[in-house]
Backbone as a ProteinNet text record, in pm:
[ID]
protein_1_A
[PRIMARY]
XXXXXXXXXXXXXXXXXXXXXXXXXXXXXXXXXXXXXXXXXXXXXXXXXXXXXXXXXXXXXXXXXXXXXXXXXXXXXXXXXXXXXXXXXXXXXXXXXXXXXXXXXXXXXXXXXXXXXXXXXXXXXXXXXXXXXXXXXXXXXXXXXXXXXXXXXXXXXXXXXXXXXXXXXXXXXXXXXXXXXXXXXXXXXXXXXXXXXXXXXXXXXXXXXXXXXXXXXXXX
[TERTIARY]
-6307.1	-6463.2	-6524.5	-6644.4	-6744	-6818.1	-6851.4	-6911.5	-7063.4	-7153.9	-7294.1	-7326.4	-7228	-7299.8	-7092.9	-7172.2	-7056.3	-6994.5	-7115.7	-7078	-7031	-7021.7	-6933.2	-6777.1	-6732.7	-6595.5	-6616	-6658.1	-6618.4	-6573.6	-6725.7	-6687.6	-6872.7	-6907.2	-6987.8	-7034.9	-7069.2	-7141	-7088.8	-6999.7	-6856.6	-6880.3	-6777.5	-6733.5	-6567.6	-6485.8	-6386.2	-6263.5	-6052.9	-6022.5	-6047.1	-6090	-6063.8	-6188.9	-6170.5	-6345.4	-6326.4	-6188.1	-6176.5	-6095.2	-6098	-6016	-6053.2	-6216.8	-6313.4	-6459.3	-6546.7	-6622.6	-6615.5	-6560.4	-6548.1	-6541.1	-6443.2	-6471.4	-6565.8	-6690.5	-6754.9	-6835.8	-6877	-6995.7	-6938.2	-6797.3	-6772.8	-6856.8	-6858.4	-6940.3	-7014.9	-7081.5	-7180.3	-7302.3	-7218.1	-7245.1	-7255.9	-7117.1	-7150.7	-7232.8	-7273.3	-7396	-7535.9	-7494.4	-7678.4	-7664.7	-7576.7	-7578.4	-7596.3	-7512.8	-7527.8	-7668.6	-7726.3	-7855.8	-7868.4	-7731	-7773.8	-7623.7	-7599.6	-7464.6	-7443.4	-7329.2	-7245.1	-7211.5	-7186.5	-7063.2	-6926.7	-6904.3	-6766.1	-6696.1	-6634.4	-6581.7	-6454.5	-6462.8	-6262.4	-6222.5	-6145.3	-6095.4	-5975	-5897	-5769.6	-5797.1	-5631.2	-5586.7	-5485.4	-5523.8	-5434.1	-5402.2	-5218.1	-5240.8	-5203.3	-5263.1	-5280	-5357.4	-5510.9	-5582.6	-5419.8	-5428.5	-5324.7	-5156	-5119.4	-5050.4	-5121	-5234.8	-5218.2	-5451.5	-5419	-5514.4	-5624.5	-5473.7	-5549.2	-5524.3	-5423.9	-5431.3	-5563.7	-5656.6	-5716.6	-5888.5	-5838.9	-5976.3	-6059.5	-5955.3	-6061.1	-6108.3	-5996.9	-6073.3	-6204	-6214.2	-6317.6	-6417.1	-6443.3	-6534	-6602.5	-6526.1	-6585	-6624.5	-6604	-6692.4	-6799.7	-6769.8	-6943.7	-7007	-6988.8	-7051.6	-7112	-7029.1	-7040.3	-7147.9	-7174.6	-7255.3	-7362.2	-7430.4	-7512.4	-7528.9	-7435.7	-7450.7	-7380.1	-7444	-7401.1	-7254.6	-7207	-7095.4	-7075.8	-7208.3	-7259.9	-7288.7	-7257.7	-7331.7	-7240	-7276	-7118.2	-7046	-7184.9	-7124.4	-6996.3	-6948	-6891.2	-6752.6	-6728.5	-6647.7	-6624.5	-6687.2	-6631.5	-6709.7	-6783.4	-6733.5	-6676.5	-6538.9	-6495.7	-6500.5	-6489.5	-6586.1	-6729.5	-6828.1	-6964	-6954.2	-6875.7	-6902.1	-6762.6	-6707.2	-6664	-6846.9	-6868.7	-6963.4	-7079.2	-7111.4	-7193.9	-7195	-7056.3	-6994.9	-6959.9	-6990.7	-6846.5	-6722.1	-6619.2	-6490	-6475.4	-6364.4	-6320.5	-6161	-6123.1	-5962.4	-5942.8	-5809.6	-5768.6	-5665.3	-5622.5	-5545.6	-5440.9	-5315.1	-5266.8	-5154.7	-5190.8	-5167.3	-5056.7	-4951.7	-4848.3	-4905.3	-4941.7	-4955.5	-4998.7	-4927.1	-5039.1	-5184.7	-5241.9	-5380.2	-5332.8	-5485.5	-5519.1	-5594.5	-5625	-5609.3	-5584.7	-5503.2	-5421	-5493.8	-5665.5	-5776.4	-5855.5	-5776.7	-5901.3	-5882.9	-6008.1	-6050.2	-6072.2	-6109.4	-6182.5	-6246.1	-6385.2	-6465	-6472.1	-6479.7	-6588.7	-6664.2	-6751.4	-6853.8	-6932.6	-6887.7	-6951	-7057.6	-7179.3	-7309.4	-7292.7	-7289.7	-7268.5	-7256.4	-7331.9	-7303.3	-7275.1	-7314.3	-7355.5	-7239.8	-7167.1	-7071.4	-7053.3	-7028.6	-7028.8	-6875	-6810.9	-6667.6	-6714.5	-6635.2	-6689.1	-6541.5	-6471.2	-6386.8	-6437.7	-6417.6	-6461.2	-6299.6	-6294.9	-6261.4	-6307.2	-6235.2	-6244.1	-6225.7	-6306.7	-6238.7	-6204.1	-6188	-6266	-6326.8	-6367.3	-6461.7	-6595.9	-6575	-6640.4	-6706.1	-6669.4	-6731.6	-6657.9	-6711.6	-6710	-6753.8	-6642.8	-6698	-6667.7	-6798.3	-6729	-6711	-6655.8	-6532.7	-6558.9	-6622.5	-6583.4	-6720.9	-6813.8	-6889.7	-6918.1	-6788.5	-6775.2	-6788.5	-6663.6	-6595.3	-6656.9	-6758.8	-6810	-6663.9	-6699.1	-6641.3	-6803.3	-6702.3	-6850.6	-6869.5	-6950.2	-6965.1	-7043.8	-7019.4	-7158	-7067	-7140.2	-7109.5	-7190.7	-7298.6	-7416	-7433.1	-7400.1	-7514.5	-7644.6	-7697.8	-7889	-7905.2	-8002.4	-8041.8	-8019.8	-8054.2	-7970	-8010.6	-8087.8	-8102.3	-8002.8	-7916.8	-7832.1	-7888.9	-7849.7	-8002.9	-7882	-7815.3	-7777.3	-7874.4	-7845.7	-7927.9	-7871.9	-7922.6	-7833.2	-7906.9	-7718.7	-7739.8	-7776.8	-7933.6	-7986.8	-8080.1	-8146.4	-8257.9	-8391.8	-8438.2	-8560.4	-8564.9	-8422.1	-8351.5	-8362.7	-8370.1	-8377.6	-8484.5	-8487.6	-8698.6	-8748.6	-8744.6	-8775.7	-8797.3	-8681.3	-8690.2	-8692.2	-8700.6	-8752.8	-8808	-8977.7	-9084.7	-9144.2	-9143.7	-9149.7	-9059.1	-8967.3	-9007.7	-9081.2	-9080.8	-9190.2	-9356.3	-9391	-9535.2	-9528.3	-9437.1	-9453.9	-9414.9	-9345.8	-9342.9	-9204.1	-9130.7	-8952	-8906.8	-8808.3	-8784.3	-8625.4	-8566	-8440.7	-8285.6	-8209.2	-8146.9	-7932.9	-7944.2	-7792.7	-7891.5	-7803.2	-7766.1	-7654.2	-7624.5	-7539	-7474.8	-7496.2	-7470.1	-7365.7	-7262.7	-7116.9	-7196	-7110.9	-7137.4	-6910.8	-6920	-6777.8	-6778.3	-6857.3	-6885.6	-7011.6	-7010.2	-7175.8	-7194.6	-7352.7	-7474.2	-7422.7	-7327.2	-7338.3	-7404	-7379.6	-7441.6	-7388.9	-7512.8	-7432.5	-7536	-7387.6	-7507.8	-7542.5	-7637.4	-7703.5	-7771.8	-7637.1	-7701.1	-7792.8	-7904.1	-7968	-7948.2	-7862.1	-7998.4	-8131	-8157.5	-8238.6	-8294.5	-8461.7	-8424.9	-8549.5	-8584.6	-8597.5	-8579.5	-8557.5	-8557.6	-8723.8	-8626.8	-8718.8	-8803.7	-8926.7	-8951	-8963.4	-9001.9	-8969.7	-9054.3	-9240.7	-9267.7	-9193.5	-9198.1	-9061.3	-8992.1	-8858	-8739.5	-8818.1	-8932	-9026.7	-8990.3	-9032.3	-9156.9	-9021.4	-8897.3	-8761.4	-8714.3	-8772.4	-8635.2	-8741.2	-8878.3	-8950.2	-8949.8	-8914.3	-8908.4	-8788	-8844.3	-8781.7	-8634.9	-8587.2	-8413.3	-8325	-8388.7	-8309.9	-8313	-8146.8	-8144.5	-8137.5	-8072.7	-8060.1	-8059	-8169.2	-8162.7	-8156.1	-8131.8	-8020.7	-8043.2	-8079.9	-8056	-7962	-7985.4	-7866.5	-7922	-8008.1	-8092.7	-8073.9	-8056.9	-8008.9	-8034.4
3104.9	3068.8	3225.7	3184.1	3273.7	3261.1	3306.1	3319.7	3365.8	3327.1	3370.5	3472.6	3442.3	3545.6	3554.2	3652.8	3591.7	3488.8	3458.8	3286.7	3224.8	3214.1	3135	3117.5	3320.3	3299.9	3310.7	3353.3	3298.7	3149	3105.7	3008.7	2920.9	2854.4	2739.4	2779.6	2705.9	2740.3	2613.9	2585.8	2438.7	2402.4	2274.3	2224.9	2266.3	2286.3	2284.2	2375.9	2382.4	2464.8	2545.4	2470.7	2466.2	2434.8	2522.2	2443.1	2391.5	2372.1	2303.2	2135.9	2081.8	2036.7	1949.8	2003.4	2005.8	2031.4	2137.2	2143.4	2050.3	2055.6	1957.5	1867.8	1752.7	1693.3	1557.3	1658.8	1678.2	1622.8	1714.6	1709.9	1605.9	1559.8	1433	1319.2	1320.4	1226.6	1217.8	1286.3	1337.1	1254.7	1371.1	1243.8	1099.4	1076.3	897.3	775.8	836.3	826.6	878.1	1017.1	992.6	850.5	881.9	811	646.2	561.4	442.3	461.3	575.6	552	507.5	455.4	453.2	446.3	434.5	383.8	248.8	333.2	131.5	58.6	-39.3	-115.1	-125.4	-67.6	-43.6	70	206	354	257.1	293.4	231.8	405.6	509.1	626.3	623.8	657.8	678.1	825.6	859.5	1095.4	1008.1	1147.7	1174.5	1309.4	1356.5	1479.9	1601.8	1707.6	1703.8	1735.6	1598.6	1556.7	1438.8	1415.3	1282	1370.9	1519.3	1538.4	1561.4	1643	1716.7	1700	1565.1	1491.3	1499.7	1475.9	1535	1597.9	1737	1847.7	1922.8	1870.1	1933.6	1889.8	1777.2	1690.4	1572.2	1642.6	1641.3	1388.4	1317.4	1181.8	1204.8	1266	1295.6	1382.3	1458.3	1484.8	1435.9	1368.2	1339.9	1173.2	1136.2	978.6	1026.4	1202.6	1218.6	1268	1282.4	1295.9	1169.9	1113.7	891.7	893.1	952.7	887.8	1008.8	1114.9	1183.2	1334	1342.4	1462.9	1606	1712.7	1839.1	1894.3	1988.9	1976.2	2182.6	2126.7	2272.8	2179.2	2023.4	1960.7	1913.9	1953	1972.9	1764.4	1694.7	1598	1477.3	1626.2	1561.9	1587.3	1649.2	1654.6	1449.5	1404.3	1326.1	1171.4	1253.9	1151.2	960.2	975.4	872.6	786.1	824.2	724.7	696.4	781.3	696.7	582.7	639.9	543.7	347.3	386.5	261.9	198.7	354.7	272.4	174.4	253.1	205.4	77.6	46.5	-125.8	-73.2	35.1	37.3	61.9	21.1	-45.6	79.4	146.5	304.2	268.6	287.1	250.3	353.9	430	513.3	469.2	500.9	434.3	633	637.2	766.5	693.1	747.7	742.1	842.1	812.2	919.6	931.5	807.6	901.8	1029.4	1099.3	1207	1257.1	1276.2	1274.2	1464	1431.5	1533.3	1719.2	1671.8	1808.1	1744.5	1881.1	1803	1759.6	1795.7	1810	1633.2	1562.4	1389.7	1333.6	1301.6	1089.3	1040.6	931.7	794.3	717.6	730.2	618.2	488.3	401.2	251.9	283.7	249.6	218.1	68.1	70.3	-149.4	-200	-274.4	-373.4	-463	-560.9	-706.3	-737.3	-761.9	-786.3	-592.3	-582.3	-424.2	-342.5	-283.4	-179.4	-0.7	36.2	198.2	206.4	284.5	385.8	484.9	585.5	663.4	838.2	906.7	992.1	1180.9	1184.9	1369.7	1419.4	1559.5	1657.9	1776.9	1886.4	1940.7	2047.6	2157.4	2277.5	2389.9	2403.5	2533.2	2592.9	2662.2	2702.3	2627.9	2527.7	2394.4	2327.5	2376	2334.3	2219.6	2090.8	1970.7	1895.8	1845.5	1749.1	1594.4	1543.9	1406.8	1385.3	1325.3	1248.1	1126.5	1020.5	873.9	842.4	738.4	639.6	553.4	456.1	316.5	259.1	377.9	345.4	416.2	492.4	561	760.1	787.4	904.4	994.8	1114	1177.5	1387.1	1457	1589.5	1610.4	1614.9	1627.8	1707.3	1816.2	1897.7	1873.9	1866.6	1822.5	1946.4	2082	2238.7	2190	2152.3	2125.6	1962.2	1955.9	1838.3	1723	1666.5	1550.9	1393.7	1323.2	1230.7	1110.2	1014.6	904.2	777.9	725.7	590.8	521.4	421.3	298.6	215.8	224	154.1	90.4	42	-78.7	62.4	15.5	125.5	35.7	88.8	74.2	205	178.1	268	259.9	411.4	375.3	387.9	358.7	476.6	566.2	633.2	794.2	853.6	809.1	837.5	792	701.7	635.1	684	737.7	839.8	949.5	1009.4	1193.8	1192.7	1084.8	1102.6	1110.7	1029.5	1051.1	1209.5	1256.9	1358.6	1491.8	1411.6	1558.3	1505.3	1394.5	1418.4	1443.6	1473.6	1545.7	1695.4	1757.5	1892.8	1915.4	1826.6	1849	1895.6	1979.2	2045.4	2036.9	2033.2	1897.6	2031.1	2111	2128.6	2124.3	2043	1987.2	1775.7	1666.6	1570.9	1504.8	1365.8	1341.9	1237.2	1128	1010.9	947.8	803.6	784.8	644.6	549.3	426.7	419.2	285.8	175.7	95.1	68.3	-65	-28.5	-33.4	10.2	-156.1	-112.5	-221.1	-253.1	-193.7	-240.1	-189.5	-144.6	-75.6	48.3	191.6	309.1	351.2	465.5	571	676.9	760.6	809.2	963.3	1075.4	1161.4	1324.2	1361.2	1474.4	1497	1710.6	1771.7	1844.5	1895.7	1875.3	2060.5	2148.5	2256.8	2234.7	2061.5	2009.6	1873.7	1930.9	1772	1711.6	1530.7	1429.9	1369.2	1325.2	1289.1	1135.3	1070.3	889.3	857.3	847.8	842.3	843.4	934.4	988.7	897.9	917.6	772.4	650.6	670.7	453.8	427.4	552.3	535.9	478.5	579.1	526.9	449.4	395.6	292.3	169.4	152.5	56.8	100.8	199.8	223.7	90.7	175.6	37.5	44.9	-56.3	-60.3	7.4	48.1	145.2	51.8	8.3	-94.9	-26	67.1	186.2	284	348.9	522.6	545.4	667.3	701.2	872.1	951	1091.8	1147.7	1263.9	1382.3	1533.6	1520.1	1654.5	1772.1	1858.1	1974	2034.9
6577.3	6625.2	6657.4	6649	6713.7	6791.9	6869.9	7032.8	6962.1	7049.2	7015.8	7198.8	7282.7	7443.8	7516	7551.6	7682.9	7731.4	7722.1	7858.2	7746.7	7630.3	7536.8	7546.7	7622.1	7647.8	7796.2	7876.1	8021.8	8043.4	7997.6	8013.9	8109.2	8090.6	8216.7	8297.4	8397.7	8526.7	8523.6	8692.9	8663.3	8789.7	8834.5	8938.8	8902.6	8957.3	8868.1	8789.8	8836.8	8811.4	8644.3	8581.9	8376.9	8277.4	8185.3	8188.3	8041.1	8009.3	7919	7947.4	8069.7	8081.6	8217.1	8289.7	8341.6	8335.6	8297	8206.4	8122.7	8017.8	7878.9	7866.8	7996.9	8053.9	8037.9	8160.1	8215.7	8144.7	8052.7	7908.5	7831.2	7775.6	7689.7	7762.3	7860.5	7999	7994.5	7993.4	7982.5	7871.8	7672.4	7624.8	7604.3	7676.3	7622.2	7691.4	7876.5	7931.5	7842.5	7857.7	7662.5	7545.5	7536.8	7399	7463	7551.3	7584.3	7682.1	7725.6	7789.1	7998.6	8027.8	8210	8263.6	8370.4	8415.4	8402.7	8319.7	8316.1	8438.6	8429	8505.5	8490.5	8366	8325.2	8290.6	8259.7	8259.5	8175.1	8127.7	8075.7	7945.2	8068.4	7928.4	7951	7791.4	7762.8	7744	7782.5	7806.4	7677.2	7621	7524.2	7503.1	7501.3	7475.4	7600.7	7608.6	7710.2	7866	7752.1	7893.4	7955.1	7892.6	7966.5	8066.4	8013.7	8121.7	8273.1	8225.1	8379.5	8434.8	8353.1	8431.5	8583.6	8673.9	8813.7	8877.6	8862.8	8875.1	8843.9	8748.1	8691.9	8722.6	8763.5	8781.8	8684.8	8553.9	8447.9	8467.1	8479.3	8523.3	8648.8	8736.7	8861.4	8771.1	8637.6	8616.3	8562.1	8397.5	8355.4	8349.8	8491.6	8514.9	8581.7	8689	8697.4	8553.4	8470.8	8351.4	8315.3	8311.7	8231.8	8366.7	8519.7	8585.5	8627.2	8491.7	8424.1	8580.5	8613.4	8593.2	8544.3	8581.4	8509.9	8534.7	8487.9	8493.5	8666.5	8711.5	8831.9	8946.8	8890.3	9046.9	9095	9267	9364.7	9394.7	9318.6	9358.6	9263.5	9197.8	9041	9125.2	9249.9	9290	9330.3	9441.2	9491	9359.3	9282.1	9203.1	9114.7	9181.8	9173.2	9277.3	9403.4	9492.9	9497	9438.4	9428.5	9345	9168.8	9124.9	9193.3	9261.6	9405.6	9468.3	9475.4	9615.4	9522.8	9403.9	9327.8	9235.3	9247.7	9198.7	9043.4	9010	8856.1	8888.1	8827.1	8761.6	8633.4	8657.1	8683.3	8657.8	8546.4	8497.7	8411.3	8410.3	8343.9	8211.8	8122.8	8088.5	8031.3	8074.1	8018	7836.7	7795.2	7607.7	7576.3	7552.7	7478.4	7346.5	7273.6	7119.5	7166.1	7044.4	6984.5	6931.2	6993.5	6888.2	6836	6717	6603.1	6707.6	6810.3	6944.9	7046.8	7170.7	7230.1	7346.2	7366.9	7440.8	7449.2	7364.1	7343.2	7451.3	7445.7	7541.7	7470.5	7501.6	7440.1	7576.3	7543.5	7628	7634.7	7664.8	7627.1	7743.8	7708.3	7860.6	7854.3	7933.7	7909.7	8024.4	7966.4	8075.3	8007.7	8078.4	8044.9	7881.3	7810.1	7618	7561.8	7653.9	7535	7550.1	7513.8	7484	7429.7	7422.8	7331	7373.2	7274.5	7225.5	7157.9	7236.8	7206	7216.9	7138.2	7081.9	7092.5	7183.3	7246.6	7200.9	7224.7	7205.3	7277.5	7445.2	7454.3	7388.5	7320.8	7222.7	7258	7464.6	7489.4	7557.5	7615.3	7692.2	7741	7783	7832	7666.9	7603.1	7412.2	7419.9	7328.6	7372.9	7167.4	7105.6	7000.9	7007.5	6932.3	6971	6805	6771	6668.7	6643.5	6695.4	6664.2	6762.4	6730.5	6809.2	6770.3	6796.6	6741.8	6627	6620	6438.8	6385.2	6438.5	6274.6	6338.2	6225	6231	6231.8	6339.3	6297.9	6367.8	6342.9	6476.7	6536	6575.7	6742	6876.9	6852.8	6980.6	7111.3	7091.7	7186.1	7202.6	7172.9	7144.7	7165.6	7071.5	7070.9	7001.4	7082.5	7093.4	6935.7	6960.2	6823.1	6948.5	6794.2	6794.2	6700.6	6762.1	6730.4	6691.3	6534.9	6484.8	6416.7	6446	6377	6309.9	6184.4	6097.2	5977	5887.6	5782.8	5701.6	5592.1	5519.1	5341.5	5331.2	5280.5	5226.3	5100.9	5094.3	5140.3	5229.5	5290.4	5494.4	5491.5	5592.4	5645.1	5563.6	5625.3	5583	5547.7	5532.5	5643.8	5635.9	5814.4	5903.7	5904.9	6034.1	5992.3	5925.7	5896	5900.5	5813.2	5794.2	5935.8	6089.1	6245.2	6231	6236	6230.3	6212.7	6090	6022.3	6044.5	6103.8	6201.1	6226.5	6315.3	6556.3	6468.9	6413.6	6389.3	6423.9	6444.8	6492.6	6395	6368.3	6267.2	6309	6142.3	6172.9	6158.1	6203.2	6231.4	6114.6	6104	6037.9	6031.7	5939.6	5929.8	5883.8	5930.7	5902.7	5887.9	5814.6	5748.6	5718.5	5789.5	5736.5	5790.6	5716.6	5725	5722.8	5738.3	5750.1	5620.6	5538.4	5382.8	5325.9	5224.1	5186.6	5197.3	5231.7	5266.2	5390	5435	5618.6	5721.7	5807.5	5911	5889.7	5914.4	5908.1	5996.5	6050.4	6150.5	6131.3	6192.9	6122.1	6213.6	6234.1	6303.4	6329.5	6385.8	6278.4	6446	6390.6	6539.5	6472.9	6587.3	6541.7	6687.8	6687.2	6741	6910.5	6913.6	7053.1	7113.3	7232.1	7297	7271.8	7236.5	7211.8	7306.9	7306.6	7399.6	7400.3	7438.3	7482.2	7438.5	7392.3	7266.9	7139.8	7132.5	6970.4	6946.5	7055.6	7042.2	7023.6	7107.5	7059.9	6947.2	6819.5	6699.1	6674.7	6691.3	6568.2	6614.7	6717.7	6713.4	6669	6627.9	6514.6	6392.1	6396	6241.5	6156.6	6062.1	5977.5	5820.5	5945.8	5954.5	6018.3	6155.5	6240.8	6365.4	6382.2	6483.5	6670.6	6626.6	6732	6782.7	6896.1	6820.8	6980.9	6941.9	7138.8	7076.7	7243.3	7167.9	7286.1	7274.5	7379.2	7314.4	7497.2	7496.5	7546	7508.8	7595.8	7637.6
[MASK]
++++++++++++++++++++++++++++++++++++++++++++++++++++++++++++++++++++++++++++++++++++++++++++++++++++++++++++++++++++++++++++++++++++++++++++++++++++++++++++++++++++++++++++++++++++++++++++++++++++++++++++++++++++++++++++

């Protein structure tokens, strides 16, 4: 792995004992919240591998719930995130999974409010860095290192063009794009990493674009 600066090696400013098990967990939780768009009514967390074995000692559960509540890795409120969730009426359920994951620091989150659900699988790869590997059953590669927009859309011609045309009009440069689908002609998922945070008006325009059913963003 290549590091851009000494801070990539030391790790992020954070609350907690471990960049992998605490800061990484908080960032996975925060990514899930960003994509869901708000604090959910229910948080289901499935821990695998090393996460499952050490989450109590390293505060991985506390950090991940803190991320879902919207806290950054350095936010002192992370330490009381479970108590805060309980006070706010957010149901938190932790599952310890014995199956062996591809990566030892793996978590699967399910956020729910009413009829709306989001399921996300993330891994903590060290130094506070993460990778989101699955979203609502779609495989993907999303690091959270850059601003990004996540678009659920119809698998048909014109869907990609409608999104990229809006970004081009707003002079927003695309750094990386990834598209995946479950089956031909069904729903598809588009990930676009960009060079700047997307504003509310741009997100509204993307949400209303042809063939786009849902737009969410991850800010830097």
